[in-house]
C-alpha positions, 0 to 999 in steps of 0.5 A: 500521512500520504500512502501513494498506491502506484506501481509501488507504494510510497508512504510519507509522514510529516514529523516535527523532529527527525526520527532515526531508524535504519529500517526507514528513510528519514530526512528534512521535509520540503515544508519549513520546520518539518521532517519526514519519515518515509517508506516504500513497497516495491510491488503494488500496482505492478503486482496487480498487473502481473496477476492480470497478465499472468494469472488472469489472461482471460480477463485481459483478453475479454477487455481487449475484445470490448468487455469490462476492464480486466481489473474489474473482472479480477475482483469478482467474488473477492469480497466473498473470500474471508479475511486471510484468504482462507489461510493464504499469505503472499510475500510481495517481494516480486522486485526485491524490497525496499523498507523495512528489509531493504533487500534487493535480493528478496524474492516473492511469490510465496503463497504460504498455506496454499492448498488444493482448495484455493482458487486464483481468486484466493491468490489475488485477494492474498496479493492485495492483502500482502500489500496491506500487510507491508503498509501495516508493517511499516506503519507499526515501525513509525508508531514505535517512535510515538509520532502522531498520525492525524490522518492517512490519505491514500492517493494514486490509481490503486484507490479506485479499488474499494475493496483494496482500500477497505482491506488496508483499513482493516489490516492497519486498524486506521481510517483511510481517506481518499481524495474526492477525485483521482489526481494525477499523482506526484505532479499534482503535488508539484503544482500545489507547491509551485502555487504556494511558492509564487504565493498564488491567490489562495495558496499563499502558504503550505498551511493554505494547502490544508484548506484545499486538500479534503477527503472525498471518501473515508474507509473505516476499519472493521474491528472484527476483521482487524482482530482477525488480521492480526494473526496473519500479520504476525505470520507475514512479519515472520516469513522473511526472517525465516526464508531470507537465506533461501531467497538469497540462494535462489537469487544467486 
């Protein structure tokens, strides 16, 4: 499985048979003999950018004046905030949502559980956790169909954030691998497929690409954190069904 952490999340899993589930996308895959299940979360990097521009403008100003990257500043002390952001959950539907709800009228920004004790660091960690909850929600749907997931590769700009990748591993309970170097995204895959298509030396088949693509770092789930996240995952999964009618009223 590949999970691409860009402005949005794109997940794709190769399968030997076509899986039919209206909550997800499914089709024949470009690799001969394979099908795929795929899914998408609309807000990921775009959500962190919104936080940078709107909630952490001082971090952005500091960067523009020669200071550290704003995203690095935003991560300060987030590792000290406990699992679940001290009881705070975000719905990341800032741009509607794709799978599994497939609802362009969905609305985000619900900081469910917000109290006067929470800080913007809590809010930002909650946003990162919300993307992990979305990934896990879709992963669980895929696993309902008993398809094997041998390895999960995370790619894209978001993999630069070590804590975010660890949160995804802890929420899903799965090992998350990242490439040894940041690639240039989809065009990198295009180049590999083109090399395979012309039988370039070392890339004569899709199977050969497996020899070329190796993990650089693997994030192992913390079992204690994974168990703690299960409660928050259940609340996250319940928030959309409980609020969808109100969301649609607001979108009108």
